[in-house]
N, C-alpha and C positions, 0 to 999 in steps of 0.2 A: 524423763527428768522435772517428773515433778515437783512441786515448788521451787523452781529456778528462777520464775520471773521476780523482777526486782522487786526493793525495797517501796516500799507502799506510807502514801501518810494517811494519819489517823484521817478517818472520814465520815460521813455522816451517811445514811440509806445512800445504796446507790442510784434507789429512784430520785430523790434529791439530783444528784446530778447531770440525770437524764432531763430536770427540767434546768437545771443550769446550764446546762451546754446547750440547751434550746435558746433559751434567752444569750447568753453571751454569742451566737450565729448571728443571731438578727442583730446585735447594734457590731460586726466586723464594719470597719472599716473602710471605704473605696480604697483601692491603691493609689488613685491618686491625688487622697485626702492625708497621706503618709507624711510625716515630717522629712527631709529630703534626705536626713542621712537612714532613716530605719527605710526609707523606699531604695533608696540607692544597695543596701546590705539587704535586703529583700530580692530587690533584683537580681543580683547574685547569687543568691541562695538557688532561684527557681532556675536560671539561667543552669546552674552546676548539675542540680538534679534530674533539668531534662538531660544533659548529657550524657546523665549514668544510666537512666534509664535508656537512650537511646532509640524510643518510640519511631518506628518510619510509615511510611506512607502505605496506607493498607491496614494496616495493623488494628484491633479494635484494644482500645483500653480502655481503664478507668479510673479517675481522679477520687479515690473516696478520704469521704472529710474535705470537700473540696473548698470549705471558705468561702473568701472572695470573688474564687472561681479565675483569678488571675493563673496556677498553675497549667488548668485546665487548657484556658485561652493560648497559651504559651506551646503548650503540648500539640494544639491541633495548629499552628502553623506547620508540625513536622509531613502537616499528611495524612496524621493518623486518626481511626476514627475514635471521636473521645465521648463517655458518658462522663459526666463530672453528679457526685451523689453527694450528699448528706443531709443529716435529721431531721433542719428546723423550715418548713414551707417557706417562711417567710425569710430565712439567709440563702435559700434557694433559687426561689423569685426575684432577689436583690443582686444572685450572681449571675442570672441568666438576664438582666436585667445590662447588667455591665458586659456581657460578653457572650451576646447573643450568637458569635459566629459558633462557639462549641455544638457539639453534632445534639446531643441529649443530655435533657437535666430530672434528675431522680431525686424523690425525698425518700429516702430508706436509711433502716437500722441496718450496723455497720454486723450485727450478730443472724443478720434473716436478711439475706441479700435478694432480689426478686428477680435473676440470670439464672439461665441455666446452666447444670456443671460445665465444667471444659468451656465458658463461653469468652474466654479476653487471653489475648495473647500477653498484658501487661497490666498492672497496675501499681500506683502510687498511694502513700497514707502518709502524707503530710504533716506532722504536730499534728497528731491523730491518736498516737496508739497510750503517750503520758495520759490522755483523760479515760483511757478506760476502766471500766473495772474488772474484766475479765481479756487482758491482752492476749491469753493464748486462744481461748475460745476465738476470736476475732481473726486471729489468724486461720484456723482451721477454716470457719468461711472464706476468707480469700482462697484458701488453697480448694476447696470447692470449686473456684468459679472460672480459674484460671488453669489455661492449658496444659497439658503436658510441658514441659519445659519454658511456660510461661515465667515470663518475669515478675519479681515484687521488687520494689524500693520503699524503703522506711525510713523516715528522718524524723529524729526528735533529739530534744534540747540533749546536750550528754552533762552527763553526772552533777546536774541539777540538784540544789539544796533547794529542796519545799517547805516555801515557808506558809504560814496560814496569818490570814487577814479578814479582816469582817466583810462579807456579802454583803454587795450592793440589793440583792433581788431577794436575803433570809435573813441580816443582820447578826448575821451568826459566823464565827472562825471555821473559816473554811481554805481547805489550798489554795493559795495562787496560782492564777486563770484554769480554774479545775484540773491542774495537773493531779494527779493520781500516783503515777511512780518516779521513778528519775533508772535512768537505762546508763548503762557503759558496752562496751563491746557484747562482755560475756552476757549479759544480760538478754541484748537481744538475740547474741547467738543459741544463749538457752531458749527461748521462747519458738523460736524460726524452728530447730531440730523438734523440740514437743510437738513443732505442730506439722510437723513433716516437710520442713521446706529446708533446702541445701543454700548457704550463704557462697557467694561466688565472692566478695570482696568490700569491704568498708570505705568511708572516704570521712574529713573530720572538714569541716568547713566554719567561714568565720570567724576568726580569729579573735578574741574580748579584748587582746592590749590592740590589735590595729583599729577597732572600733571605737577605742576610749582617744585616740590621737585623730580621729578623723578620717581613717583611712579608706571607708565606703565609699564616702563624698567626692573625698576629691580624686580618686580614682576611678571613677562612671565613666569616665570616657575610655579606658582603659582598653585595648581587646583582651577579650575573656581570657586567655592564656597567659597573661601579663598576668592578672590581679588573681588569677588561680594560683601561679608560682609562687608570688608573695603572698599567700594566704596560708599553703600547703608549708613553706620553710618555715614561717611565723609559727605553723600549730607543730612543727617539728621541734623547733627550737625550745619553744616556752609549754607545750602542751596547752595552752587555754581553750580548744574549740569552744563554741558556741553548740554547735549543733555536730553529730555523728550521724550520719547516712550510711543504708548496708543495701547491699543487693543481692539478691536472694530470686533460687527458681523453684519449681514445682519441680521433682522430680521426675521422668521419663517413665 
């Protein structure tokens, strides 16, 4: 299915985006510094992803593009051996300081991972694929390091309208947040199939209408199941999720 990857924003040279991402990664906020609504929403999204991937004690998993390290730390609480990977040395150092309980931190490029073939039971790409110039190439590398039957969880903004703004690093028009692609279900399914991975199921997260009325903040003390039920109903009725997640496997 070559050519089936999603719509792409007008971009500068890929090398520019590598530099931009390194700089952006170094500026990632500590989760404790997020404003309350955003922190509550992100906590729910992370919990939903952990439950969907379902890492278990003794499994070896990777958080690829670990950002702040929050998701990796939450996965570590399941008893899995967690390897957190990102591109920026300073970003990785900051994540290690925040969450020293994570087993291993690595500085690496998604296209050239420093791991043996078939060495991970599970892998998560949370808000990463939309940044990449070659998503399918990255997924092929992910497939290489997954064990047969290993699980991959991807979470990306859903049907994002990519806007251009002046970059704070280079003062040129640049896609907002360095997002190069906009994804819907068919785009993700096509990219995964092209990379030799098989889709298990999709989920839609963080309804935008509920966010507008402050739902993430005032429901933050609810059990996760109650939040999830409300979010699913809203996404089914209004079809306004902020994110789409897909669980895939490497075939045996």
